[in-house]
C-alpha positions in Angstrom: 92.6 95.9 131.2 92.8 92.2 131.0 93.4 90.8 127.5 89.8 89.6 127.2 88.4 93.1 128.0 90.9 94.7 125.7 89.7 92.5 122.8 86.1 93.3 123.6 86.9 97.0 123.5 88.6 96.7 120.1 85.6 94.8 118.8 83.3 97.6 119.9 85.4 100.3 118.3 86.2 98.3 115.2 89.9 99.4 115.4 92.8 97.2 114.7 95.6 99.5 115.8 96.8 98.5 119.2 96.3 94.8 118.4 99.9 93.5 118.6 100.9 91.9 115.3 103.6 89.5 114.1 104.3 89.8 110.4 106.0 86.7 109.0 107.8 87.3 105.7 108.9 84.1 103.9 112.2 84.7 102.0 114.4 82.5 99.8 116.9 84.2 97.6 115.0 87.5 97.4 117.9 90.0 97.5 116.3 92.0 94.7 112.9 92.3 96.5 113.3 92.0 100.2 114.3 95.7 100.7 111.1 96.9 98.9 109.0 94.5 101.1 110.5 95.7 104.4 110.2 99.4 103.4 106.6 98.8 102.5 105.9 97.2 105.8 107.5 100.0 107.8 105.5 102.5 105.8 102.1 100.8 106.1 101.9 98.9 109.4 101.3 100.7 112.6 102.7 99.8 116.0 102.8 97.5 117.9 104.2 95.0 115.4 107.2 92.9 114.7 108.5 91.6 111.4 110.0 88.1 111.3 111.8 87.4 108.1 112.1 83.7 107.9 115.0 83.2 105.5 116.5 80.2 103.7 118.7 82.1 101.2 122.1 81.5 99.8 122.4 84.9 98.1 122.8 88.3 99.8 119.2 88.4 101.2 120.3 87.8 104.9 122.8 90.7 104.7 120.1 93.1 103.6 117.7 91.9 106.3 120.4 92.4 108.9 120.9 95.9 107.7 117.2 96.7 108.2 117.3 94.9 111.6 120.2 97.1 112.8 118.1 100.2 112.0 114.7 99.0 113.1 114.3 96.9 116.3 111.0 95.6 115.1 112.6 93.6 112.4 114.2 90.2 113.1 116.0 87.7 110.9 115.0 84.1 111.7 116.8 81.2 110.1 114.3 78.7 108.6 114.1 75.4 110.4 113.7 72.6 107.8 113.1 73.0 104.1 110.2 74.1 102.0 107.3 76.5 102.2 105.4 74.7 105.0 108.6 74.6 107.2 109.0 78.4 106.6 105.5 79.1 107.7 105.8 77.0 110.8 109.2 78.5 111.7 107.5 81.9 111.7 104.6 80.6 113.9 107.1 79.1 116.4 109.0 82.4 116.8 106.1 84.8 116.7 105.7 86.9 119.9 102.1 88.0 119.3 98.7 86.3 119.2 97.9 87.8 115.7 100.0 86.8 112.8 100.1 87.8 109.1 102.0 85.8 106.5 103.3 87.1 103.2 106.0 86.2 100.8 109.1 88.3 100.1 108.6 88.8 96.3 106.6 92.1 96.7 103.5 90.5 95.2 101.4 91.0 98.3 100.1 94.5 99.2 101.3 95.5 102.7 98.8 98.3 102.5 96.1 95.8 103.2 97.5 94.7 106.6 95.8 97.3 108.7 92.4 96.5 107.1 93.0 92.8 108.0 94.1 93.7 111.5 90.9 95.7 112.0 88.9 92.6 111.0 90.8 90.4 113.5 90.0 93.0 116.2 86.3 92.3 115.4 86.8 88.7 116.6 87.7 86.7 113.5 90.2 83.8 113.7 91.3 84.1 110.0 91.2 86.9 107.5 91.9 86.1 103.9 93.2 88.6 101.4 91.1 87.8 98.3 92.0 88.3 94.7 88.7 86.9 93.5 86.1 88.7 95.5 84.6 92.0 94.3 87.2 94.7 94.5 90.1 92.2 94.3 92.3 91.5 91.3 95.3 89.6 90.0 97.8 91.5 87.8 100.3 89.6 85.8 101.6 86.1 86.4 101.1 82.9 84.3 97.6 82.9 82.8 97.1 79.2 83.1 98.2 79.1 86.7 95.9 82.0 87.5 92.9 80.3 85.8 93.5 77.1 87.7 93.8 79.0 91.0 90.5 80.7 90.4 88.8 77.5 89.5 90.0 75.7 92.6 88.9 78.6 94.8 85.4 78.9 93.2 85.0 75.1 93.5 86.0 75.1 97.2 83.6 77.9 98.0 80.7 76.1 96.2 81.5 72.7 97.7 82.3 73.7 101.3 80.7 77.1 101.9 84.0 78.5 103.2 83.7 82.2 103.8 86.3 83.3 101.2 86.6 83.5 97.4 90.3 82.9 97.6 91.3 80.1 100.0 94.5 79.4 98.0 96.2 82.9 98.5 99.1 82.7 100.9 98.5 86.2 102.1 96.4 85.7 105.3 96.1 86.8 108.9 95.6 84.3 111.7 95.2 83.8 115.4 98.7 82.5 116.2 97.3 80.0 118.7 95.0 78.6 116.0 98.0 77.7 113.8 99.9 76.3 116.8 97.0 74.0 117.7 96.5 72.7 114.1 98.1 69.6 112.7 99.7 71.3 109.7 100.9 68.8 107.1 103.6 69.4 104.5 101.7 71.0 101.6 104.0 73.4 99.8 102.2 76.6 98.8 98.9 74.9 99.6 99.7 75.2 103.3 97.5 78.3 103.6 94.7 76.6 101.8 95.0 73.6 104.2 94.9 76.0 107.2 91.8 77.8 105.9 90.0 74.5 105.2 90.8 73.1 108.7 89.7 76.4 110.3 86.4 76.2 108.3 85.6 72.6 109.2 86.6 73.4 112.8 83.9 76.0 113.0 86.2 79.0 113.3 85.3 82.5 112.2 86.7 83.4 108.7 86.3 86.6 106.6 88.0 88.2 103.7 89.0 91.6 102.3 89.8 92.4 98.6 93.5 92.6 97.6 95.4 93.2 94.4 98.2 90.6 93.8 100.9 91.8 91.4 103.5 89.5 89.8 107.0 90.0 91.0 109.0 92.6 89.2 112.4 91.1 90.0 114.0 87.8 91.0 112.9 84.3 90.1 109.7 82.5 91.3 110.0 79.5 93.5 106.6 78.2 92.5 106.9 74.9 90.7 103.5 74.4 88.9 103.4 70.6 88.6 104.6 69.9 92.1 102.3 72.5 93.6 99.3 71.4 91.6 99.6 68.0 93.4 99.4 69.8 96.7 96.4 71.8 95.7 94.6 68.8 94.2 95.2 66.8 97.4 93.6 69.5 99.6 90.7 70.0 97.2 90.0 66.3 97.3 90.4 66.3 101.1 87.8 69.1 101.4 85.3 67.2 99.2 85.8 64.1 101.3 85.4 66.0 104.5 82.2 67.7 103.2 80.8 64.3 102.2 81.8 62.7 105.5 80.1 65.4 107.5 77.0 65.3 105.2 76.6 61.5 105.8 77.1 62.0 109.6 74.6 64.8 109.7 72.1 62.6 107.8 72.6 59.8 110.2 71.9 62.1 113.1 68.7 63.4 111.5 67.5 59.8 110.8 68.2 58.9 114.4 66.2 61.8 115.7 63.3 61.1 113.4 63.3 57.4 114.4 63.4 58.2 118.1 
């Protein structure tokens, strides 16, 4: 079968297994969580898949990853190129072997049990699948109440303003077409990187869907999320989306006026 025929067959059956998958795990000083995350991936994700742990740690995280890699050939340690969350994501994108790519963080907050459901959606022909805490069936357990409230408000506002096909554009747990990310001009955006990618996919006319997920606050280790700094990133991309929506609305009105005047 050619790749094109294989994809069509997967769409007809609705099955995701058999769709090769790169799972990018973003890790920085997560020696207390990384083992749990890798064990969960091994238990929940079917072959064919690879796990790329993009690491920027100064603790014992890399040693633990190397131990898993020695026992499981599907797990690779990749040293992060550059600093920050955006650089970590793009390092994973650059090293991914497969055309479908999931991103999750190494704090055990994301549910690896959702990955196969996301992969099945990708096999139906979507370009982006968002794991959503705010759609029916999704939830958020623990974490700072104020941060969670702000996240929900931003996501509700984005959906209302742009019509994007997810209730949770800000969640970093997503699955992408790897080529889509490689073709995008991804700007430095901290944890808002995934929101930026979702918005650019939406305005680019790509196919987006979502599945419900439960996000649980980390049980060990320290969060790398800096509320004030990250709020600036989210605010920037919220304003960008509003401006883009208005710009496209004005352009559409001009086209309609031109057609009516013709």
